[in-house]
KEKOL-387448 format. One record per atom (N, C-alpha, C): residue in three letters; x, y, z. Coordinates in steps of 0.02 Angstrom, whole numbers, padded with zeros to 5 digits, always signed. Layout:
<recs>
ALAXYZ/...
</recs>
This chain:
<recs>
MET+02182-05334+00916/MET+02129-05326+00866/MET+02114-05251+00857/LEU+02113-05227+00795/LEU+02100-05157+00782/LEU+02027-05141+00797/HIS+02017-05090+00838/HIS+01949-05069+00854/HIS+01916-05041+00791/THR+01857-05067+00774/THR+01822-05049+00713/THR+01752-05026+00729/VAL+01731-04971+00699/VAL+01662-04947+00707/VAL+01631-04940+00638/ASN+01565-04944+00636/ASN+01530-04945+00571/ASN+01478-04890+00563/SER+01469-04849+00615/SER+01418-04796+00611/SER+01448-04729+00632/VAL+01417-04675+00610/VAL+01439-04608+00630/VAL+01434-04601+00706/HIS+01380-04627+00734/HIS+01371-04622+00807/HIS+01429-04655+00844/ASP+01447-04716+00823/ASP+01501-04752+00858/ASP+01569-04720+00844/LEU+01578-04692+00784/LEU+01640-04657+00769/LEU+01650-04598+00816/ARG+01599-04557+00823/ARG+01605-04498+00866/ARG+01612-04518+00939/ALA+01579-04572+00959/ALA+01585-04596+01028/ALA+01656-04619+01042/ALA+01688-04651+00993/ALA+01757-04675+01002/ALA+01806-04617+01004/LEU+01791-04564+00967/LEU+01836-04506+00964/LEU+01830-04461+01026/LEU+01771-04462+01058/LEU+01757-04415+01112/LEU+01809-04417+01169/PRO+01828-04474+01196/PRO+01877-04474+01251/PRO+01945-04448+01229/TRP+01964-04457+01167/TRP+02027-04430+01143/TRP+02023-04354+01141/ARG+01968-04329+01117/ARG+01961-04256+01114/ARG+01960-04226+01185/GLU+01924-04259+01231/GLU+01921-04234+01299/GLU+01989-04235+01333/ALA+02032-04280+01311/ALA+02100-04284+01338/ALA+02148-04237+01302/GLY+02122-04199+01253/GLY+02164-04152+01217/GLY+02210-04184+01165/GLU+02193-04245+01144/GLU+02236-04280+01096/GLU+02217-04261+01024/THR+02268-04249+00983/THR+02256-04232+00913/THR+02240-04295+00874/VAL+02199-04286+00822/VAL+02175-04343+00782/VAL+02192-04332+00709/GLY+02224-04383+00680/GLY+02237-04383+00608/GLY+02190-04432+00574/PHE+02174-04418+00511/PHE+02125-04459+00474/PHE+02152-04477+00406/VAL+02144-04541+00387/VAL+02167-04566+00322/VAL+02108-04601+00288/PRO+02075-04567+00240/PRO+02020-04600+00205/PRO+02045-04645+00149/THR+02019-04707+00145/THR+02040-04754+00093/THR+01978-04791+00067/MET+01989-04827+00012/MET+01939-04873-00013/MET+01960-04945-00002/GLY+02010-04955+00042/GLY+02032-05023+00057/GLY+02080-05050+00005/ALA+02089-05116+00005/ALA+02139-05149-00038/ALA+02206-05115-00027/LEU+02226-05111+00036/LEU+02282-05069+00057/LEU+02350-05095+00034/HIS+02395-05047+00024/HIS+02464-05063+00006/HIS+02510-05013+00041/LYS+02574-05015+00025/LYS+02622-04974+00061/LYS+02610-04899+00052/GLY+02577-04880-00002/GLY+02560-04810-00012/GLY+02511-04787+00041/HIS+02460-04827+00055/HIS+02413-04810+00109/HIS+02448-04809+00177/LEU+02492-04858+00187/LEU+02525-04862+00252/LEU+02572-04802+00263/ALA+02597-04773+00208/ALA+02637-04712+00214/ALA+02595-04654+00240/LEU+02531-04654+00222/LEU+02485-04602+00248/LEU+02474-04612+00323/ILE+02467-04675+00344/ILE+02460-04689+00415/ILE+02522-04666+00453/ASP+02580-04680+00424/ASP+02643-04661+00456/ASP+02649-04585+00461/ALA+02628-04550+00408/ALA+02631-04477+00408/ALA+02586-04448+00463/SER+02528-04479+00471/SER+02482-04456+00524/SER+02511-04468+00593/ARG+02540-04527+00603/ARG+02566-04544+00670/ARG+02625-04500+00690/LYS+02659-04471+00641/LYS+02716-04428+00656/LYS+02694-04360+00684/VAL+02632-04339+00669/VAL+02612-04271+00689/VAL+02549-04270+00732/THR+02515-04327+00740/THR+02456-04328+00783/THR+02462-04383+00835/LYS+02424-04377+00889/LYS+02426-04427+00941/LYS+02387-04489+00922/ARG+02331-04480+00888/ARG+02288-04536+00868/ARG+02277-04534+00792/THR+02272-04594+00763/THR+02260-04599+00691/THR+02200-04643+00677/VAL+02153-04616+00637/VAL+02094-04652+00616/VAL+02097-04662+00540/ALA+02083-04723+00518/ALA+02077-04736+00446/ALA+02005-04754+00430/SER+01984-04739+00370/SER+01918-04762+00348/SER+01927-04807+00287/ILE+01884-04856+00281/ILE+01879-04897+00221/ILE+01807-04894+00198/PHE+01799-04865+00139/PHE+01732-04859+00110/PHE+01739-04857+00034/VAL+01711-04907+00001/VAL+01712-04908-00073/VAL+01654-04864-00096/ASN+01670-04806-00120/ASN+01621-04753-00131/ASN+01587-04760-00199/PRO+01523-04779-00200/PRO+01489-04790-00264/PRO+01483-04726-00306/LEU+01483-04668-00275/LEU+01473-04606-00313/LEU+01530-04590-00360/GLN+01590-04617-00348/GLN+01646-04599-00390/GLN+01660-04651-00445/PHE+01616-04700-00451/PHE+01622-04750-00505/PHE+01577-04731-00563/GLY+01604-04731-00623/GLY+01564-04717-00682/GLY+01524-04777-00705/PRO+01479-04767-00754/PRO+01436-04822-00778/PRO+01476-04881-00806/SER+01535-04868-00835/SER+01575-04922-00864/SER+01626-04951-00816/GLU+01627-04925-00753/GLU+01675-04948-00704/GLU+01640-04996-00655/ASP+01668-05055-00647/ASP+01633-05108-00611/ASP+01644-05102-00536/LEU+01597-05069-00503/LEU+01599-05061-00431/LEU+01599-05128-00395/ALA+01562-05176-00421/ALA+01555-05241-00387/ALA+01621-05279-00385/LYS+01665-05267-00434/LYS+01728-05304-00438/LYS+01784-05272-00397/TYR+01772-05213-00369/TYR+01826-05180-00331/TYR+01845-05224-00272/PRO+01910-05236-00261/PRO+01930-05283-00207/PRO+01912-05257-00138/ARG+01891-05303-00095/ARG+01870-05284-00027/ARG+01899-05334+00024/PRO+01966-05337+00030/PRO+01996-05384+00078/PRO+01998-05355+00149/LEU+01940-05347+00179/LEU+01934-05309+00241/LEU+01977-05337+00298/GLU+01976-05402+00308/GLU+02013-05430+00364/GLU+02088-05421+00355/GLU+02112-05429+00293/GLU+02183-05417+00279/GLU+02201-05343+00290/ASP+02156-05299+00269/ASP+02167-05227+00279/ASP+02170-05210+00353/LYS+02127-05240+00393/LYS+02128-05227+00465/LYS+02195-05247+00495/LYS+02221-05303+00474/LYS+02285-05326+00499/LYS+02340-05277+00481/LEU+02341-05254+00419/LEU+02392-05206+00398/LEU+02388-05141+00437/LEU+02327-05117+00449/LEU+02318-05055+00486/LEU+02341-05063+00559/ALA+02324-05120+00589/ALA+02345-05132+00658/ALA+02421-05134+00663/GLU+02454-05168+00616/GLU+02526-05173+00617/GLU+02559-05104+00605/ALA+02524-05060+00568/ALA+02551-04994+00554/ALA+02540-04945+00612/GLY+02502-04965+00663/GLY+02492-04922+00721/GLY+02430-04879+00717/CYS+02384-04896+00672/CYS+02320-04859+00669/CYS+02280-04873+00732/ASP+02246-04823+00758/ASP+02209-04829+00821/ASP+02136-04850+00812/LEU+02107-04834+00755/LEU+02035-04846+00746/LEU+02020-04851+00671/LEU+01976-04898+00654/LEU+01952-04904+00585/LEU+01878-04887+00583/TYR+01860-04844+00536/TYR+01790-04828+00522/TYR+01773-04862+00456/ALA+01728-04911+00458/ALA+01711-04950+00399/ALA+01635-04951+00390/PRO+01607-04896+00367/PRO+01534-04892+00362/PRO+01507-04930+00300/GLU+01444-04950+00304/GLU+01409-04977+00246/GLU+01383-04918+00204/PRO+01368-04930+00140/PRO+01343-04876+00097/PRO+01283-04839+00126/ALA+01237-04875+00159/ALA+01177-04843+00186/ALA+01193-04795+00243/GLU+01251-04804+00275/GLU+01270-04759+00328/GLU+01294-04692+00299/ILE+01328-04695+00243/ILE+01354-04635+00210/ILE+01300-04602+00167/TYR+01261-04642+00132/TYR+01209-04616+00088/TYR+01141-04647+00108/PRO+01111-04621+00161/PRO+01047-04649+00183/PRO+00993-04637+00131/GLU+00938-04673+00139/GLU+00883-04668+00092/GLU+00860-04595+00085/GLY+00854-04573+00023/GLY+00834-04504+00010/GLY+00891-04456+00001/PHE+00953-04480+00007/PHE+01012-04436+00001/PHE+01015-04407-00070/ILE+01020-04341-00076/ILE+01022-04310-00142/ILE+01077-04257-00149/THR+01107-04236-00095/THR+01154-04180-00097/THR+01223-04202-00121/LYS+01250-04167-00171/LYS+01316-04182-00197/LYS+01356-04117-00204/ILE+01421-04123-00201/ILE+01465-04065-00208/ILE+01488-04059-00280/ASP+01484-03998-00306/ASP+01511-03983-00373/ASP+01580-03951-00362/PRO+01635-03986-00379/PRO+01702-03958-00366/PRO+01724-03904-00415/GLY+01682-03887-00465/GLY+01699-03833-00510/GLY+01743-03854-00568/PRO+01772-03804-00604/PRO+01809-03818-00665/PRO+01868-03865-00657/LEU+01900-03865-00599/LEU+01958-03909-00589/LEU+01939-03982-00596/ALA+01876-03998-00587/ALA+01853-04068-00591/ALA+01833-04089-00661/THR+01840-04044-00710/THR+01818-04059-00778/THR+01875-04072-00826/ILE+01937-04064-00803/ILE+01996-04074-00846/ILE+02032-04139-00828/LEU+02078-04160-00871/LEU+02119-04219-00857/LEU+02076-04279-00836/GLU+02082-04302-00774/GLU+02042-04359-00752/GLU+01967-04343-00756/GLY+01949-04281-00742/GLY+01879-04263-00744/GLY+01849-04266-00813/ALA+01890-04253-00865/ALA+01866-04257-00934/ALA+01855-04330-00955/VAL+01898-04374-00930/VAL+01894-04445-00946/VAL+01840-04480-00905/ARG+01831-04457-00843/ARG+01784-04489-00796/ARG+01734-04436-00771/PRO+01686-04416-00812/PRO+01639-04364-00791/PRO+01602-04384-00727/GLY+01598-04336-00681/GLY+01563-04347-00618/GLY+01605-04379-00564/HIS+01664-04404-00582/HIS+01706-04439-00534/HIS+01724-04395-00474/PHE+01747-04334-00488/PHE+01770-04292-00433/PHE+01713-04264-00391/SER+01654-04260-00419/SER+01596-04241-00378/SER+01585-04296-00326/GLY+01590-04359-00347/GLY+01584-04414-00300/GLY+01638-04414-00247/VAL+01700-04400-00268/VAL+01756-04397-00221/VAL+01745-04340-00171/ALA+01730-04281-00196/ALA+01722-04223-00152/ALA+01665-04233-00102/THR+01611-04263-00126/THR+01553-04274-00082/THR+01571-04321-00025/VAL+01602-04377-00041/VAL+01617-04426+00012/VAL+01672-04400+00059/VAL+01722-04365+00031/VAL+01775-04339+00075/VAL+01746-04286+00122/ALA+01703-04243+00096/ALA+01672-04193+00140/ALA+01632-04227+00196/LYS+01594-04279+00179/LYS+01555-04314+00229/LYS+01600-04347+00281/LEU+01652-04380+00259/LEU+01697-04414+00305/LEU+01732-04365+00352/LEU+01754-04308+00324/LEU+01788-04258+00365/LEU+01740-04229+00417/LEU+01679-04217+00397/LEU+01630-04189+00443/LEU+01607-04240+00495/GLN+01608-04303+00477/GLN+01590-04355+00524/GLN+01644-04365+00577/ALA+01708-04364+00554/ALA+01763-04376+00601/ALA+01790-04312+00632/MET+01785-04256+00597/MET+01812-04192+00619/MET+01884-04199+00645/PRO+01929-04225+00605/PRO+01998-04234+00627/PRO+02036-04167+00628/ASP+02092-04167+00662/ASP+02136-04108+00659/ASP+02174-04105+00593/CYS+02194-04164+00568/CYS+02232-04170+00506/CYS+02204-04228+00465/ALA+02208-04222+00399/ALA+02191-04278+00354/ALA+02246-04284+00302/PHE+02259-04345+00280/PHE+02317-04358+00238/PHE+02297-04391+00172/PHE+02326-04363+00119/PHE+02311-04386+00051/PHE+02376-04395+00013/GLY+02377-04443-00033/GLY+02437-04456-00072/GLY+02442-04413-00134/GLU+02503-04395-00152/GLU+02514-04355-00213/GLU+02504-04396-00277/LYS+02499-04461-00271/LYS+02486-04501-00331/LYS+02422-04478-00365/ASP+02370-04465-00325/ASP+02308-04437-00352/ASP+02312-04361-00345/TYR+02355-04331-00386/TYR+02372-04260-00376/TYR+02312-04214-00388/GLN+02275-04227-00442/GLN+02217-04185-00456/GLN+02166-04191-00399/GLN+02156-04251-00374/GLN+02111-04260-00317/GLN+02134-04220-00257/LEU+02199-04221-00244/LEU+02227-04183-00188/LEU+02211-04109-00194/LEU+02220-04081-00253/LEU+02206-04009-00263/LEU+02131-03994-00255/ILE+02089-04040-00280/ILE+02017-04029-00274/ILE+01995-04032-00201/VAL+02021-04080-00163/VAL+02003-04085-00092/VAL+02029-04023-00055/ARG+02089-04002-00071/ARG+02118-03943-00039/ARG+02074-03881-00051/ARG+02052-03873-00113/ARG+02009-03816-00130/ARG+01941-03821-00095/MET+01913-03881-00093/MET+01848-03891-00060/MET+01852-03874+00014/VAL+01905-03898+00047/VAL+01914-03885+00118/VAL+01918-03810+00132/ARG+01955-03776+00087/ARG+01961-03703+00095/ARG+01894-03668+00083/ASP+01861-03686+00028/ASP+01800-03651+00009/ASP+01743-03662+00059/LEU+01741-03722+00089/LEU+01686-03739+00135/LEU+01706-03728+00208/ASN+01766-03702+00220/ASN+01789-03687+00288/ASN+01786-03749+00333/ILE+01806-03806+00306/ILE+01810-03867+00347/ILE+01874-03862+00388/PRO+01869-03865+00454/PRO+01927-03851+00496/PRO+01974-03911+00502/VAL+02012-03924+00449/VAL+02059-03979+00450/VAL+02122-03958+00411/HIS+02179-03980+00436/HIS+02242-03969+00400/HIS+02254-04029+00355/LEU+02269-04016+00290/LEU+02281-04070+00243/LEU+02356-04082+00235/GLY+02375-04146+00242/GLY+02444-04165+00231/GLY+02450-04203+00166/ALA+02500-04184+00125/ALA+02512-04218+00061/ALA+02573-04263+00068/VAL+02566-04326+00047/VAL+02620-04375+00055/VAL+02644-04395-00015/PRO+02710-04392-00027/PRO+02736-04410-00094/PRO+02717-04480-00116/THR+02713-04490-00181/THR+02696-04554-00210/THR+02745-04608-00189/VAL+02719-04664-00169/VAL+02760-04722-00151/VAL+02764-04768-00212/ARG+02825-04790-00229/ARG+02836-04828-00290/ARG+02865-04897-00275/ASP+02851-04943-00320/ASP+02882-05009-00316/ASP+02955-05003-00337/THR+02992-05058-00331/THR+03064-05055-00346/THR+03078-05038-00419/ASP+03031-05052-00464/ASP+03041-05036-00534/ASP+03013-04968-00553/GLY+02989-04930-00504/GLY+02966-04862-00516/GLY+02891-04854-00524/LEU+02855-04909-00533/LEU+02782-04903-00542/LEU+02750-04879-00477/ALA+02707-04828-00483/ALA+02672-04803-00425/ALA+02626-04857-00396/LEU+02628-04865-00331/LEU+02586-04915-00299/LEU+02512-04896-00306/SER+02473-04945-00324/SER+02401-04934-00335/SER+02365-05000-00325/SER+02305-04997-00299/SER+02265-05058-00292/SER+02252-05089-00361/ARG+02252-05048-00413/ARG+02239-05074-00480/ARG+02296-05116-00507/ASN+02356-05109-00479/ASN+02412-05148-00504/ASN+02400-05223-00497/ALA+02359-05242-00449/ALA+02344-05312-00437/ALA+02306-05344-00496/TYR+02275-05302-00537/TYR+02238-05328-00595/TYR+02284-05346-00653/LEU+02347-05326-00650/LEU+02393-05337-00706/LEU+02423-05407-00704/PRO+02416-05446-00757/PRO+02452-05510-00760/PRO+02527-05496-00765/PRO+02570-05546-00750/PRO+02642-05536-00745/PRO+02674-05498-00803/GLU+02657-05516-00864/GLU+02689-05483-00922/GLU+02669-05409-00926/GLN+02605-05395-00914/GLN+02582-05326-00916/GLN+02610-05287-00856/ARG+02617-05320-00800/ARG+02647-05286-00742/ARG+02719-05265-00758/LYS+02756-05307-00792/LYS+02824-05291-00812/LYS+02824-05233-00862/GLN+02778-05236-00908/GLN+02772-05184-00959/GLN+02754-05116-00927/ALA+02714-05118-00875/ALA+02689-05056-00843/ALA+02745-05013-00816/ALA+02803-05043-00800/ALA+02859-05004-00773/ALA+02885-04953-00823/SER+02869-04962-00887/SER+02890-04913-00938/SER+02854-04847-00929/PHE+02794-04848-00899/PHE+02754-04788-00890/PHE+02792-04735-00848/PRO+02811-04750-00786/PRO+02848-04700-00747/PRO+02916-04684-00777/ALA+02947-04733-00811/ALA+03012-04720-00841/ALA+03007-04667-00895/ILE+02954-04670-00935/ILE+02944-04620-00988/ILE+02928-04552-00958/LEU+02887-04551-00906/LEU+02873-04488-00872/LEU+02937-04456-00846/LYS+02980-04497-00816/LYS+03043-04471-00788/LYS+03087-04443-00843/GLU+03089-04476-00901/GLU+03128-04450-00957/GLU+03102-04381-00979/CYS+03036-04373-00980/CYS+03007-04308-00997/CYS+03027-04255-00946/VAL+03025-04273-00882/VAL+03045-04226-00830/VAL+03118-04205-00839/ASN+03161-04251-00856/ASN+03231-04235-00868/ASN+03241-04189-00927/LEU+03201-04199-00979/LEU+03205-04156-01038/LEU+03181-04085-01022/PHE+03129-04080-00981/PHE+03107-04014-00959/PHE+03162-03979-00920/ALA+03198-04017-00879/ALA+03253-03988-00839/ALA+03308-03961-00884/GLU+03314-03988-00945/GLU+03364-03963-00992/GLU+03338-03903-01032/GLY+03275-03885-01020/GLY+03246-03827-01054/GLY+03216-03842-01122/ARG+03203-03906-01135/ARG+03174-03925-01199/ARG+03103-03898-01208/ASP+03082-03888-01269/ASP+03017-03862-01285/ASP+02962-03906-01256/ILE+02914-03876-01222/ILE+02862-03914-01187/ILE+02821-03955-01236/GLY+02798-03924-01290/GLY+02756-03960-01338/GLY+02792-04019-01369/LYS+02855-04010-01386/LYS+02893-04064-01418/LYS+02904-04122-01369/VAL+02920-04105-01307/VAL+02931-04158-01257/VAL+02867-04198-01246/LEU+02811-04164-01241/LEU+02748-04199-01230/LEU+02730-04242-01290/ALA+02741-04217-01350/ALA+02726-04256-01410/ALA+02770-04319-01413/GLU+02834-04310-01398/GLU+02880-04367-01398/GLU+02861-04417-01343/GLY+02842-04391-01285/GLY+02821-04434-01231/GLY+02760-04475-01248/HIS+02712-04442-01281/HIS+02651-04477-01302/HIS+02669-04533-01351/GLU+02713-04518-01398/GLU+02735-04568-01447/GLU+02769-04627-01412/ARG+02810-04613-01362/ARG+02845-04666-01327/ARG+02796-04710-01287/LEU+02747-04679-01257/LEU+02696-04718-01221/LEU+02658-04764-01269/THR+02639-04736-01326/THR+02605-04777-01376/THR+02650-04833-01401/GLY+02713-04816-01413/GLY+02761-04866-01436/GLY+02774-04921-01386/ALA+02763-04905-01322/ALA+02773-04955-01269/ALA+02712-05000-01260/GLY+02661-04989-01301/GLY+02602-05032-01299/GLY+02545-05006-01257/PHE+02548-04942-01237/PHE+02495-04913-01197/PHE+02447-04873-01241/LYS+02385-04868-01219/LYS+02339-04818-01246/LYS+02343-04759-01199/CYS+02364-04702-01225/CYS+02375-04643-01183/CYS+02313-04599-01182/ASP+02282-04592-01124/ASP+02225-04547-01116/ASP+02247-04475-01117/TYR+02302-04460-01083/TYR+02330-04393-01084/TYR+02400-04393-01056/LEU+02440-04345-01078/LEU+02505-04330-01050/LEU+02512-04255-01053/GLU+02511-04222-00995/GLU+02507-04149-00993/GLU+02555-04120-00941/LEU+02584-04063-00957/LEU+02621-04024-00908/LEU+02576-03968-00884/ARG+02563-03965-00820/ARG+02517-03916-00793/ARG+02549-03877-00735/ASP+02522-03818-00723/ASP+02542-03779-00665/ASP+02529-03819-00602/ALA+02579-03822-00558/ALA+02574-03865-00499/ALA+02519-03844-00451/GLY+02500-03780-00452/GLY+02450-03755-00405/GLY+02380-03752-00432/THR+02373-03741-00498/THR+02307-03730-00527/THR+02287-03782-00579/LEU+02336-03820-00604/LEU+02327-03868-00659/LEU+02309-03834-00724/ALA+02321-03769-00730/ALA+02316-03736-00795/ALA+02374-03759-00838/PRO+02366-03760-00904/PRO+02422-03780-00947/PRO+02484-03739-00932/ALA+02541-03772-00927/ALA+02604-03739-00910/ALA+02640-03717-00974/HIS+02663-03655-00973/HIS+02700-03627-01030/HIS+02769-03603-01012/ASP+02787-03608-00948/ASP+02849-03580-00923/ASP+02884-03632-00879/LEU+02942-03656-00900/LEU+02977-03708-00863/LEU+03013-03681-00801/THR+03011-03616-00790/THR+03042-03589-00729/THR+02993-03590-00670/LEU+02929-03605-00684/LEU+02878-03606-00631/LEU+02865-03678-00609/PRO+02842-03688-00547/PRO+02827-03755-00524/PRO+02773-03788-00567/GLY+02787-03848-00591/GLY+02741-03884-00634/GLY+02730-03955-00612/ARG+02683-03987-00644/ARG+02669-04058-00630/ARG+02655-04092-00696/LEU+02692-04146-00709/LEU+02680-04187-00768/LEU+02631-04242-00748/LEU+02574-04244-00782/LEU+02522-04293-00765/LEU+02507-04336-00826/GLY+02500-04401-00814/GLY+02484-04447-00868/GLY+02435-04500-00847/ALA+02399-04526-00896/ALA+02353-04582-00885/ALA+02357-04628-00945/ILE+02365-04692-00932/ILE+02371-04741-00986/ILE+02326-04801-00972/ARG+02313-04838-01024/ARG+02277-04901-01018/ARG+02322-04957-01044/ILE+02325-05010-01006/ILE+02363-05069-01025/ILE+02316-05129-01018/GLY+02295-05156-01074/GLY+02243-05206-01072/GLY+02178-05175-01046/SER+02149-05205-00995/SER+02087-05178-00966/SER+02100-05134-00905/VAL+02164-05122-00890/VAL+02182-05085-00829/VAL+02203-05014-00847/ARG+02178-04966-00808/ARG+02195-04896-00818/ARG+02238-04872-00760/LEU+02296-04841-00776/LEU+02342-04818-00725/LEU+02354-04743-00734/ILE+02363-04709-00677/ILE+02381-04638-00679/ILE+02446-04628-00640/ASP+02480-04573-00656/ASP+02542-04557-00621/ASP+02557-04483-00632/ASN+02601-04456-00592/ASN+02622-04387-00602/ASN+02690-04377-00569/MET+02725-04327-00592/MET+02790-04311-00563/MET+02800-04235-00561/PRO+02835-04211-00510/PRO+02848-04139-00506/PRO+02899-04116-00558/VAL+02889-04057-00582/VAL+02935-04025-00630/VAL+02959-03959-00598/ASN+03021-03947-00600/ASN+03051-03890-00567/ASN+03048-03897-00491/GLY+03051-03959-00468/GLY+03061-03973-00397/GLY+03001-03967-00352/ILE+02941-03957-00380/ILE+02882-03947-00338/ILE+02832-04003-00351/
</recs>
């Protein structure tokens, strides 16, 4: 049975003997509804640290007014089983009142990086992400923490926050894990009925075609316009399709520099995001 704690006090008490023994601790923050992408983060942690802690917390601060927090899946017992089988040493599963006690008012402003792309579509989302990640890191104080590249903008925001606030943790980035048809693994995929799930595979396929065209030196604007048209033609509502600098997410104008192609689409009532490296980064 996976050892589970629900309070900051019990989390730190569980970590104390490991620290006293000089054991390194890796941390994987999640919102549950785990899949192979999350388990890849556990695996990455276990490769470089002695102990691995995961958290499951559905963070209300990162849900917008039109996003149904109550419907977010919470299969806690199934998640515990997956974590135990993956070799996780400890689960931290706090209740909202433990993270945001009565009177809590402090939030982190992640700056301009949080206002573009996902931030423009979901105002306030990254403030909620940054706030909860900062709290979790300070509560656990791990040596390393692991995040997936699927949420690439989130990864850069957390990386910047850790640097700016001098949080003493090394961040590990884990490549996106994909299903056999190329679709990036996401808890949201479970919301797709069979026909839409099949249709969704066109999303990463179109992104990959754009990446290949960039590799041939094709004009950035034309490739993005054609990609947008293809996404629309495939039955998606495209929120954005952008080529950005891989380090800053500023608009990319030079195909010789490391870039990232980022896209967000809606299929029925489900919204999916994905990204791919351009120029090998």
